N, C-alpha and C positions, 0 to 999 in steps of 0.2 A: 733629540726628541721628535722633531718633525719627521725625520727619516724612519724612526721606530714606529711612530704612529702610522705612517704611510704603509710600512711593512705589515703591521698588525691589521690594517684596514684591508690590505691586499689579501692576506690570509683569510680574513673573515669572509670576504666576497667569494673566494675560491671554496671555502668550506661550505658555503650555502649551496653550491652547485655540484659538489662531489657527493654522491649517494653514500649511505652507510654501507659497509662491507656486506652485511646480510641482504640488503636490498639489491645490491649488485648481483649477488649469486641468484637471487630470486628472478631478477630480470633475465639473466643468462639462461636460467632453467626454462622460463616462459618462452624465450626466443628459440631455445633448442626444441621444445615440445611443438611449437608452431611450425618450425622447419621440418620436423619429423612428420607432422600431419600433412603438410603441403607435399612432401615427398611421397607419402602413401597415396594421396589423392592422385598425384601425377602418375605413379606406377599403376594404379588401378585403371586410370583412363587409357594408358598405353596398352595395358593387358586387354581391356575391352575392345580397343581398336584393332589390336592384333588378332583377337578372336574373331571379330567381325570380318576382317580381311581374309582370315584363314577359311571361315565358312564360305565366303563368297568365292574364293579360289577353288575350294573343294567342290562347290556346286557347279562351277564351270567345268571342272574335270569330269564329274559324273554326268553332267548334261551332255557333254560332247560324246562320251562313251555310249550313253543311252541312245542318242540320235543315230549313232553308227550301229546300234544293236550289237555291240561287242560285249555280250553278257559275261564271257569268261574274264575279260579284262576288268569288268566292274567288280566281280567277286574277288578277284586277285587283289585289286586295289584296296578293298575293304579288309582283306586278310592281312595285308602288309601294314595298313594303318587304319584301324577302325574309324568310321566316319562319325563326326559330331553333328552333322546337319540332319535334321529330321527328314527333309526331302530326299537327301542322298540315301538315307536308310531305307526309304520306301523303294528307291530304285534298286537297291541291293536285293530286297525281297523279290521284286519283279524278276531280276536276273537269276536268282536262285530257282524261281519257278520255271523260267524259260529253259534252264539247264536240267530240270527234272530233279533238283536237289530237295525241293519241298513240295508237298501236295497242293492242289488248287485251293483247298480250304484255308491254307496258311496265308494266302494272299489277302484274306479278309483284314489282315493287319493294316493293309494299305488304306482302309477306310477309317482307321482310328486317328484321333487327333487331327481331324480334317481341317479345322479352322487354324490351328496352330502351325500346321505345316506350310500353309500358303503365306509365308512371312515376307516374301519379296516377289517382284515380277518374275524373276528367273525360277524361283522355287515353285511358284504357281504353275508356270509353264511345264516344268519338269513333272509335276503331278498330273497336269492335263495329259501329258504323254503316257504316264503310267496308267491312268484311267482308260484312255483310248485303247491301250494295249490289252487291257483286261476286259474290253467290251463295254465299259461303263460310259456310254456316250453322254448322258446328261451330266455326270460328274466331270467329264472332260470339258464340257461346255462351260460349266460353272467355274471351274478352275481357270479357264481362259478368260472369263469375265473378270475374275479376281485380278489376274495379271494386268488386264486393261485398266482397271481402276487404279492399280498401284503405279502403272506407267502409261498414262493416257496419250503420250506422244506416239502417234501411229507409225511414224517413220522408224522409231526406236523399237516398237513392239508390233511390227507387222506380222510376226509369228503368231501372236494371239489372234489377230484378225483372220489369218489363214485357217487357224483351227476352228474359229467360229463359223467360217464359211463351210468347212467340212461338216461340222455337226448340224448346221442348218439344212444342208442337202440331205444328210442321212435321216434327219427327223422330218423331212418333207416340208420344210419352211423355205420354199423356193424364192419367194419375194424377198425375204430377209437375206437370203444368200446372195441374190442379185445386188442388193444394196452394198453388202460387204465387198463384192467383186468390183463394183463401180469405184469404190474407194481404193482398193488394191491396185486397180489399173493405173491410178495416178501416182502411186508411191513405190511400188515394188519392181524389182528387176526380174522377178520370177514370171515373166510374161507367158511362157508356155504353160505353166501350172495354172495361172489365172484363166487362160484361154480354155483349158480343159474343164475347169470348174464352171465356167459360163455355159459350156456345152451341156454339162450335167444339170445345171439349174434351169436351162431353157428346154432341155429334152430329158426329163426325169427317167424315161424308159431306158436310157443308156446306162443307168446305174447297174442294170442287170449284167452288163459287160465288165463291170469293175468288181473283181472278186472280194477285195477288202471292204469296200463300202457296202456291197450287197450283204456280206456276212454281218457287218456291224449293224445294218438296218434290221436284219432279221433278229439279231440278239436284242436290239433296243426294243423292238415291238413285242418280243416275247418275255421280256424281263421286267419285273416291277421296278418302278422309278426309285432311284437312290437319292437321298438328300444328305447335305452336310450334317455330320454328327455333332 
């Protein structure tokens, strides 16, 4: 009897902690659903990260080609794999214009989605290059400012400071240009370029000897100011 009682007591305790069959299935279903949700969240995060890395890598490729003015390579790159980056798309438009594949009027597309396209320091600088190529000095200046705001470390973003120096000289803001130059002299390895800019800032008449800056100034002074859309 004592043994039987002990056995029954043991069974009773176990029964209290063993869930009913239907509850077990429900728990398993809940765990399965939770695991599925966690997996979907993880996959979404991975996809977003991959997309972000892809866009960054894509922008680096197009930026390098644009700075080399390799317009044919830019168009070819887009034909082989259409770009997902808005900034890269604008670079493609510029390349098509440079190659005579689209009329000048079509480059107005580069002014669309202006705020959205300046999504990163690199994208902003890519657009600054696009704008300066199209003679839009103020737009190039503002895009460079956007790049500086997104990456204020001057050593990492001296390219933006160099662009601001150029636009300050073109727009006759010589005192501002000299301030930028003073900063660049302490951080950049482009000493020859900085020296040339100082000469232009201190002797503005020399800009007449620089065909690119002279033309940009003439375009700037004859064209109505453009603002971000």
